[in-house]
DSSP file (Angstrom, degrees, kcal/mol; ACC not computed):
  #  RESIDUE AA STRUCTURE BP1 BP2  ACC     N-H-->O    O-->H-N    N-H-->O    O-->H-N    TCO  KAPPA ALPHA  PHI   PSI    X-CA   Y-CA   Z-CA
    1    1 A M              0   0    0      0, 0.0     2,-0.2     0, 0.0     0, 0.0   0.000 360.0 360.0 360.0 132.0 -113.7   47.3   82.9
    2    2 A Q        -     0   0    0      1,-0.1     2,-0.2    36,-0.0    36,-0.1  -0.602 360.0-121.5 -85.0 148.1 -114.7   50.8   84.1
    3    3 A R        -     0   0    0     34,-0.3    36,-2.7    -2,-0.2    37,-0.6  -0.518  15.6-145.9 -84.5 156.0 -114.6   51.5   87.8
    4    4 A T  E     -a   40   0A   0     35,-0.2     2,-0.2    34,-0.2    37,-0.2  -0.984  15.0-133.0-119.1 135.7 -117.5   52.7   89.8
    5    5 A F  E     -a   41   0A   0     35,-2.5    37,-2.1    -2,-0.4     2,-0.5  -0.615  11.3-143.5 -84.4 148.3 -117.1   55.1   92.7
    6    6 A I  E     -a   42   0A   0     -2,-0.2     2,-1.1    35,-0.2    37,-0.2  -0.951   0.9-152.8-113.7 117.0 -118.7   54.6   96.1
    7    7 A L  E     -a   43   0A   0     35,-3.1    37,-0.5    -2,-0.5     3,-0.1  -0.756  18.1-177.7 -89.0 100.5 -120.0   57.6   98.0
    8    8 A N        +     0   0    0     -2,-1.1     2,-0.4     1,-0.2    -1,-0.2   0.886  60.8  11.0 -72.4 -41.1 -119.7   56.2  101.5
    9    9 A D        +     0   0    0     34,-0.0     2,-0.4     2,-0.0    -1,-0.2  -0.986  51.5 179.1-144.5 131.8 -121.1   59.1  103.6
   10   10 A L        +     0   0    0     -2,-0.4     2,-0.4    -3,-0.1    12,-0.0  -0.923  18.7 168.3-129.0 108.2 -122.9   62.3  102.7
   11   11 A F        -     0   0    0     -2,-0.4     2,-0.5    11,-0.0    -2,-0.0  -0.982  15.4-172.0-127.2 127.5 -123.8   64.3  105.7
   12   12 A V        -     0   0    0     -2,-0.4     5,-0.1     2,-0.0    -2,-0.0  -0.984  33.7-113.9-120.0 124.6 -125.1   67.9  105.7
   13   13 A A    >>  -     0   0    0     -2,-0.5     3,-2.7     1,-0.1     4,-0.5  -0.190  30.1-112.5 -56.7 147.2 -125.4   69.6  109.1
   14   14 A E  G >4 S+     0   0    0      1,-0.3     3,-1.0     2,-0.2    -1,-0.1   0.808 114.7  55.8 -54.3 -37.3 -129.0   70.3  110.0
   15   15 A N  G 34 S+     0   0    0      1,-0.2    -1,-0.3     3,-0.0    -2,-0.1   0.524 109.8  48.6 -78.6  -1.0 -128.7   74.1  109.8
   16   16 A F  G X4>S+     0   0    0     -3,-2.7     3,-0.8     4,-0.0     5,-0.6   0.380  86.7 114.1-111.5  -0.6 -127.5   73.8  106.2
   17   17 A R  T <<5S+     0   0    0     -3,-1.0    -4,-0.0    -4,-0.5    -3,-0.0  -0.277  72.6  25.2 -71.3 157.9 -130.2   71.4  105.0
   18   18 A K  T 3 5S+     0   0    0      1,-0.1    -1,-0.2     0, 0.0    -4,-0.0   0.766  97.3  98.9  59.5  29.4 -132.8   72.5  102.4
   19   19 A K  T < 5S-     0   0    0     -3,-0.8    -2,-0.1     0, 0.0    -1,-0.1   0.242 102.4-100.3-125.2   9.3 -130.3   75.1  101.0
   20   20 A G  T  >5S+     0   0    0      3,-0.0     4,-2.4    -4,-0.0     5,-0.2   0.505  87.0 122.7  86.7   6.1 -128.9   73.1   98.1
   21   21 A V  H  ><S+     0   0    0     -5,-0.6     4,-2.8     2,-0.2     5,-0.2   0.949  76.2  45.0 -69.7 -46.6 -125.7   72.0   99.8
   22   22 A A  H  > S+     0   0    0      1,-0.2     4,-2.9     2,-0.2     5,-0.3   0.937 112.8  52.2 -62.8 -42.9 -126.4   68.2   99.2
   23   23 A E  H  > S+     0   0    0      1,-0.2     4,-2.4     2,-0.2    -1,-0.2   0.924 110.1  48.7 -58.0 -45.4 -127.4   68.8   95.6
   24   24 A A  H  X S+     0   0    0     -4,-2.4     4,-2.3     1,-0.2    -1,-0.2   0.930 112.0  48.7 -62.4 -44.6 -124.2   70.7   95.0
   25   25 A L  H  X S+     0   0    0     -4,-2.8     4,-2.1     1,-0.2    -2,-0.2   0.904 112.7  47.1 -62.1 -39.3 -122.1   68.0   96.6
   26   26 A L  H  X S+     0   0    0     -4,-2.9     4,-2.2     2,-0.2    -1,-0.2   0.883 110.7  52.3 -71.3 -35.6 -123.8   65.3   94.6
   27   27 A S  H  X S+     0   0    0     -4,-2.4     4,-2.3    -5,-0.3    -2,-0.2   0.904 110.4  48.5 -62.9 -40.6 -123.4   67.3   91.4
   28   28 A R  H  X S+     0   0    0     -4,-2.3     4,-2.5     2,-0.2    -2,-0.2   0.885 109.2  52.7 -66.0 -38.8 -119.7   67.7   92.0
   29   29 A A  H  X S+     0   0    0     -4,-2.1     4,-2.2     2,-0.2    -1,-0.2   0.895 109.2  50.1 -65.7 -38.0 -119.4   64.0   92.7
   30   30 A K  H  X S+     0   0    0     -4,-2.2     4,-2.4     2,-0.2    -2,-0.2   0.941 110.5  49.8 -57.7 -50.8 -121.1   63.3   89.3
   31   31 A E  H  X S+     0   0    0     -4,-2.3     4,-3.0     1,-0.2    -2,-0.2   0.891 109.2  51.1 -58.6 -43.6 -118.7   65.6   87.6
   32   32 A F  H  X S+     0   0    0     -4,-2.5     4,-1.2     2,-0.2    -1,-0.2   0.934 109.6  51.2 -55.4 -49.0 -115.7   64.0   89.2
   33   33 A T  H  <>S+     0   0    0     -4,-2.2     5,-2.2     1,-0.2     3,-0.4   0.894 112.3  45.2 -60.2 -44.4 -116.9   60.6   88.1
   34   34 A I  H ><5S+     0   0    0     -4,-2.4     3,-2.4     1,-0.2    -1,-0.2   0.939 110.3  53.7 -64.8 -47.3 -117.4   61.8   84.5
   35   35 A S  H 3<5S+     0   0    0     -4,-3.0    -1,-0.2     1,-0.3    -2,-0.2   0.725 108.7  50.7 -63.6 -19.1 -114.0   63.5   84.5
   36   36 A N  T 3<5S-     0   0    0     -4,-1.2    -1,-0.3    -3,-0.4    -2,-0.2   0.246 113.2-119.2 -99.9  10.6 -112.4   60.2   85.6
   37   37 A N  T < 5 +     0   0    0     -3,-2.4   -34,-0.3     1,-0.2     2,-0.2   0.868  59.1 158.1  52.5  42.7 -114.1   58.2   82.9
   38   38 A S      < -     0   0    0     -5,-2.2   -34,-0.2    -6,-0.1    -1,-0.2  -0.616  52.2-123.0 -98.3 159.7 -115.9   56.1   85.4
   39   39 A K  S    S-     0   0    0    -36,-2.7     2,-0.3    -2,-0.2   -35,-0.2   0.848  70.6 -69.2 -69.9 -37.0 -119.0   54.0   84.9
   40   40 A G  E     -a    4   0A   0    -37,-0.6   -35,-2.5    -7,-0.1     2,-0.3  -0.990  47.1 -75.9 171.7-169.5 -121.0   55.7   87.8
   41   41 A L  E     -a    5   0A   0     -2,-0.3     2,-0.4   -37,-0.2   -35,-0.2  -0.930  28.7-162.5-121.6 142.7 -121.6   56.3   91.4
   42   42 A T  E     +a    6   0A   0    -37,-2.1   -35,-3.1    -2,-0.3     2,-0.3  -0.987  14.5 165.3-125.8 141.5 -123.1   54.1   94.1
   43   43 A L  E     -a    7   0A   0     -2,-0.4     2,-0.3   -37,-0.2   -35,-0.1  -0.957  19.5-149.3-142.6 160.8 -124.4   55.1   97.5
   44   44 A E        +     0   0    0    -37,-0.5     2,-0.3    -2,-0.3    -2,-0.0  -0.969  16.6 177.3-131.3 154.0 -126.5   53.5  100.1
   45   45 A T        -     0   0    0     -2,-0.3     2,-0.1   -36,-0.1    -2,-0.0  -0.955  37.5 -82.4-148.7 161.5 -128.9   55.1  102.6
   46   46 A A    >   -     0   0    0     -2,-0.3     3,-1.9     1,-0.1     6,-0.1  -0.358  41.6-116.9 -65.8 150.7 -131.3   54.1  105.3
   47   47 A I  T 3  S+     0   0    0      1,-0.3    -1,-0.1    -2,-0.1     5,-0.0   0.698 114.6  44.8 -65.2 -18.0 -134.7   53.1  104.1
   48   48 A D  T 3  S+     0   0    0      4,-0.0    -1,-0.3     3,-0.0    -2,-0.1   0.160  79.1 129.1-111.5  21.6 -136.3   56.0  105.9
   49   49 A N    X   -     0   0    0     -3,-1.9     3,-1.9     1,-0.1     4,-0.2  -0.638  51.2-150.2 -76.3 119.1 -133.8   58.7  104.8
   50   50 A P  T >  S+     0   0    0      0, 0.0     3,-1.6     0, 0.0     4,-0.4   0.730  88.8  79.0 -63.8 -18.9 -135.8   61.7  103.4
   51   51 A A  T >>  +     0   0    0      1,-0.3     4,-2.2     2,-0.2     3,-0.6   0.670  69.7  84.6 -62.9 -15.0 -132.8   62.4  101.1
   52   52 A Q  H <> S+     0   0    0     -3,-1.9     4,-2.4     1,-0.3    -1,-0.3   0.827  83.8  58.3 -58.9 -31.0 -134.0   59.6   98.9
   53   53 A K  H <> S+     0   0    0     -3,-1.6     4,-2.0    -4,-0.2    -1,-0.3   0.891 105.9  48.5 -66.7 -37.8 -136.3   62.1   97.2
   54   54 A L  H <> S+     0   0    0     -3,-0.6     4,-1.7    -4,-0.4    -2,-0.2   0.910 109.9  51.5 -64.5 -44.7 -133.4   64.2   96.3
   55   55 A Y  H  <>S+     0   0    0     -4,-2.2     5,-2.7     1,-0.2    -2,-0.2   0.934 112.8  44.8 -57.9 -47.2 -131.5   61.3   94.9
   56   56 A E  H ><5S+     0   0    0     -4,-2.4     3,-1.3     1,-0.2    -1,-0.2   0.860 110.4  54.1 -66.8 -37.6 -134.4   60.3   92.7
   57   57 A R  H 3<5S+     0   0    0     -4,-2.0    -1,-0.2     1,-0.3    -2,-0.2   0.822 107.6  53.3 -66.0 -29.9 -135.0   63.9   91.5
   58   58 A M  T 3<5S-     0   0    0     -4,-1.7    -1,-0.3    -3,-0.1    -2,-0.2   0.361 127.6 -96.7 -90.5   6.9 -131.3   64.0   90.5
   59   59 A G  T < 5S+     0   0    0     -3,-1.3    -3,-0.2     1,-0.3     2,-0.2   0.490  72.9 145.1  98.0   3.9 -131.5   60.9   88.4
   60   60 A W      < -     0   0    0     -5,-2.7     2,-0.4    -6,-0.2    -1,-0.3  -0.526  39.1-141.0 -74.8 145.7 -130.2   58.2   90.8
   61   61 A K        -     0   0    0     -2,-0.2     2,-0.4     0, 0.0    -1,-0.0  -0.894  12.5-120.7-111.7 134.2 -131.9   54.9   90.4
   62   62 A K        -     0   0    0     -2,-0.4     2,-0.7     1,-0.1     0, 0.0  -0.615  24.0-138.2 -74.1 126.7 -132.8   52.6   93.3
   63   63 A D        +     0   0    0     -2,-0.4     3,-0.2     1,-0.1    -1,-0.1  -0.758  32.6 164.9 -84.7 112.9 -131.0   49.2   93.0
   64   64 A T        +     0   0    0     -2,-0.7    -1,-0.1     1,-0.1    -2,-0.0   0.313  59.4  81.0-110.9   8.0 -133.5   46.5   93.9
   65   65 A A  S    S+     0   0    0      2,-0.0     2,-0.3     0, 0.0    -1,-0.1   0.577  88.5  54.0 -90.5  -7.9 -131.5   43.6   92.3
   66   66 A V        -     0   0    0     -3,-0.2     2,-0.3     2,-0.0    -3,-0.0  -0.884  63.0-145.7-130.0 158.2 -129.0   43.1   95.3
   67   67 A F        -     0   0    0     -2,-0.3     2,-0.5     2,-0.0    -3,-0.0  -0.867  17.1-136.8-110.8 148.4 -129.1   42.5   99.0
   68   68 A H        -     0   0    0     -2,-0.3     2,-0.4     2,-0.0    -2,-0.0  -0.927  17.9-162.0-106.7 135.8 -126.5   43.9  101.4
   69   69 A Y        -     0   0    0     -2,-0.5     2,-0.4     2,-0.0    -2,-0.0  -0.916   3.6-166.8-118.7 144.0 -125.2   41.6  104.1
   70   70 A T        -     0   0    0     -2,-0.4     2,-0.4     2,-0.0    -2,-0.0  -0.992   5.4-167.6-130.6 135.8 -123.4   42.7  107.3
   71   71 A W        -     0   0    0     -2,-0.4     2,-0.4     2,-0.0    -2,-0.0  -0.995  10.3-165.0-120.7 132.1 -121.4   40.6  109.8
   72   72 A E        -     0   0    0     -2,-0.4     2,-0.1     2,-0.0    -2,-0.0  -0.960  17.2-127.2-117.6 130.2 -120.5   42.1  113.1
   73   73 A S        -     0   0    0     -2,-0.4    -2,-0.0     1,-0.1     0, 0.0  -0.441   9.6-142.3 -71.0 146.5 -117.9   40.8  115.6
   74   74 A L              0   0    0      1,-0.2    -1,-0.1    -2,-0.1    -2,-0.0   0.265 360.0 360.0 -92.7  13.6 -119.1   40.3  119.1
   75   75 A I              0   0    0      0, 0.0    -1,-0.2     0, 0.0    -2,-0.0   0.472 360.0 360.0 -77.8 360.0 -115.7   41.5  120.5
């Protein structure tokens, strides 16, 4: 079974947005994944995150087959 990497957080400071930084980081993550003979990359984002356009333009596919569940402690 091939592993899949998870990109937990991708944050670009506001003054560096729209300058290709996120695209460069995502491209490097793809290169890393390929060089490690992995199946792919997974990330999650807020439903209103404008970066979704970038992800889709770069070939990422929206997964509509699963739900994410969260449980939070009340402590």
